[in-house]
C-alpha positions, 0 to 999 in steps of 0.5 A: 528341309533342303534341296537334297531332302527326300520328298517325304519331308514335304508336308502332305507327301506320305510314302505311298505318294512318294513311290508314285512320284518316283514314276515322274523321276521325283524323289527329292525336293529338288526334283519337285522344284524343277518339275516345270510345268509342261503348259499353262492354262488360263481360266476363261471368262465366265459366260451364260449359256446363251453366249455359247457360240460353238459346238466344238468340244472345249473347256468353258466357265458357264455362269448360270442361276440354278432353278432346281436341285440336282437329281441323284440316282444309282447307276451301274456300280456308281452314284450319278448326280445330274443337273440341267441348266438353261432353256431349250434349245440351249441347255447343258446337262451337268454330270457328276460320278460318285459325288452324291454330296453335290446335291448339298452344295447347290441351292436353287435360286443361287448363281454359280459358275460351272467350269469343266470340258463341254462335249456334244453327246447325241446332239446334247451339250454335256459337261462331266465332273465340272468344278463349282465356283461362287461367281466372286471366287471365279472372278479372282482366278479368271484370266490367271495363268495356271500351271499344268504338269506332266502327271502319272496315275495317282498324281493330280495337277492339284497335288503338284501345285499344292506340293510345289507351293509348299516347297517355295514357301519353305525352302531356303533361297538357292545360290545363283551360280551365274556370276553377277556381272553376267546376269546384269550383262544379259539382263537376267532376272534373279534366280529365285524369282524365276523359279516362283514365276515359272510355276505361278506366273503373275503375268505373261511378261513375268513368265517369259522373263522367268523362262529366259532366265532358267533357260539361260542357266540350263544352257550355261551350265551344260556348255560349261560342263562341256568346255570346262572338261575340254580345257582340262583334257589334253587331246589323247594321242592315237594308239591305233594303226589301221591298215591302208588298202582298198578295203573300204572301197571294195565293200562300197563296190559290193553294195547294191546301191551307190553311196551319196556324196555326202556319205562318201565325205563323212566316211573320208572324214572318219578315216582321216581322223582314225589315221591322224596323230590324235583320237577322233571326236567326231559328230556325224549329223544325218537327216532321217533316212540319209544312210548313217547306219552303213557309214557306221558299219564300214568305219567298224568294218575297217576296225575289224579288218585292222585287227581292232574291236569296235562298239556301237551303242544304241539308246534302245534294246529294239534298235540294238537288236536291229543293228545286230541283225543289220551288221550280221547280214552285211558281214555275210553279204560282204563275205567278211569273217568278222564276229558280231556280238550283241550285249544288252541289259535284258539278255539272260545271264548265260547269254551275257557270259557268252558275249563277255567271253567273245569280247575277251576272245575275239580281238576284231569283234563288231560289238553292238549293244545298249548301255550294257556296253560300259558296265563293269563286266564288259572287258574289251581286249582291243577297242579302237572305236566307239559309236554312239547312236542318238545318245547326244550327251555321250562325252568325256566321262563315258569315253573315260569309262571305255578308256579304263578298259584299254587304250582311249578309243576313237569316238563317233556320234551319230545324230539324226536331230537337224541341228543348224550348224552354228548350234551344233558347234556350241553344243558339241564344242569338243567335236568335229562335225560331218553332215550327211545332207542327202538322201539315198537315191532308192528312197521315194520321198514321203508323200505328206498331207495336212488335214482336219479331223473330218479326214479321219474316216478316210484315213482310217480306210487308207490305213486298212488298204495299206495293211491289206497290201501287207504293210503297217502303220503308226498312229501318234497321240500327244498324250498317254492318257486323258490328262487334267487341263490338256487337250488332245488324243491320248494313246490309251483310249485311242488304241481301244477306239481303233480296235473297235473301228478297224477290221478284226484282221488289223491288230492294233497295238499300244506303246508309250513311255510309261511302259516298262522296258520289257513290255515296250521291247515286246510290243516293238519287236511284235510290230517289227515282225508284223504281228501288229499292224497298226501301232498307236504310240506316244512320241517314244517311237520318234527315235531308234525304231526301224520297221521298213515295212511301215508305210503310213505315219498318221499324227493326231493333234499334229499342231501340238508338236514342234516341227523338228519332232514331227519330222523325226516322227515322219522319218519312222516311215519311208525306210524301205523301197515302197511309197510311204505317207504321212498324214497330219491331223490339224485340230487347231483353227489358228493360222499360225498352226496351219502356216507351220504345218504347211512348211512340213508338208511341202519339204522332207528336208530336216535342216530346212524345216528346223530353220523355218521353224525357228523363224516362225517362233517367238519368245512366248511360244513355249512348248512347240519343239521338244527334241528327242533323245538325251538332247531334250533339256528340262526347259530350254530348246536349242531352236526356240532359245537359239539366242540364249544358247549363243549368249550362254556360250559367249559368257562361258567363253568369257569366264574360262578365258579370265578364270580357266580353273574357276578359282576366283572367289566370285566363281565358288558357287559356279565350281560347286554347281559344275561339280554337281553337273558333272556328278549327275552326268556320271550318275545318269551314265550308270543307270 
């Protein structure tokens, strides 16, 4: 068994389980090994019922002497086993479903530890499906860090723990591709040790050390991939000649609103690049709501005015269709006789055929689409500009794919992720950077509030009032469904609860990342048409959704999210001219959580928020920020791990300065890993 072996080679993984694991993007032994924990759980110290001090729902380990055997009865469609421990007024009812064998596991007079989630039902303490331990067995695991993995239906946390332990025991050592002197200089632990400790840490200190090592590796190979290809690739000459007249200024004059100075500066940067001797490679960073779309349109319109084609590639079909409708309307408003062409993967064969025909027949088309734009059948006759929206890793290989269809086009990447400039320079090493850091004057600042769970009924009333005024709302949950060892509201159950709580005329929809693309598109389009008034969703909506009619963003368990992600979510509202609101439900009693959320409460500036969030973070704060789009690394975080990102960039620079072709013997393993990285980028691009 090696890293590329199928997961069916792992003991205990059959074909059926393998098919289910593919939903987690796990198909090889390597995928299993690099399916890192999403969090860690520490078994609490066992206490007696008398020591329970709060009625708040929580996972507890209760130590008790059982006085009588459990009772078993047949309920509706299932067997129910119950056992009551403790004395009034502190009694706890233990409940097991479809587990009649529990009766034979518990002997009256013996002491046990019952571990599970304690909830309050009808003023009674209840623990459902508790795990039973002998006291001495529980002592062995109490205080230990246990990994908690992302799951899907049919896959349990225990199955993944067992599978990963099997792989770690059976797999040969993995070669460390970072040179030994680099590891020593930056104080990195050994790679195989890090892999074992990230899954099953002996101590918190070992976990921090292991994570730092793996983060460094991830950043290192990513930056090396960018820089190595940049060094090998000379600047491409500009093969296009654009008309230099007042066309763009005339279009700007027709807008119903003035451009901000930041928009004008970005547009000027783009025009200068397009007129320069070399092909443009520019990143435009603009906070949510800063007006990047109109800048992109004007750049594409300039291409059409000069007789060239341009294309914008969106991450989702919903956003691609929104761009198509926006660009079509803008052409009409400006009286521009430019064809706008839509091309997405889900279009019918006839529709695609018509789109392909337009690509060849219309030399000045504005083309809007998804990754279908770089499929083999998409043939461009005159492509001069490619814009990617939120596709952060679109790079040299994708550009080459377009270049094979004609001349090398200008490349413009639009990003709403508020990355501090120093980090952006590292990540986008082969690009010039423009920043749109102003919000259009017509946009009203979003009104924010951070509240506790007691505010929920008022929040529901407020949402209903907004719906009655013709508006819509998002409700965000951290989980898709109830997950083992993970606290927090889940979208699946919450959507059902809301449908019962809210009035019948308020239609509630559900959206999450595990849905098939067709279903996701169907739900989002229904929400965009106001056929759904309240959309309960996971963070799948944080990128690429534009519904100006949505005025409320309610985020459950806001303390579970990083501030950068919360800011992205908040950016889904406030996209029209109507006052919008963001309600953040804080379920944590921790002072740090309150302090972090207050930063978001007081500011709508994404760059300020990202900077402040970074200041509050420490090396043990593992899972606070997750980026959106393709910039989300497997384990690294560009804010939290800014030091490792800087160190990795410096080490890459040092290596390439001394060995630009990586031909030295000590770089042989690095060279092979780099080729794997590049191949993986190409494979992901074609999916």
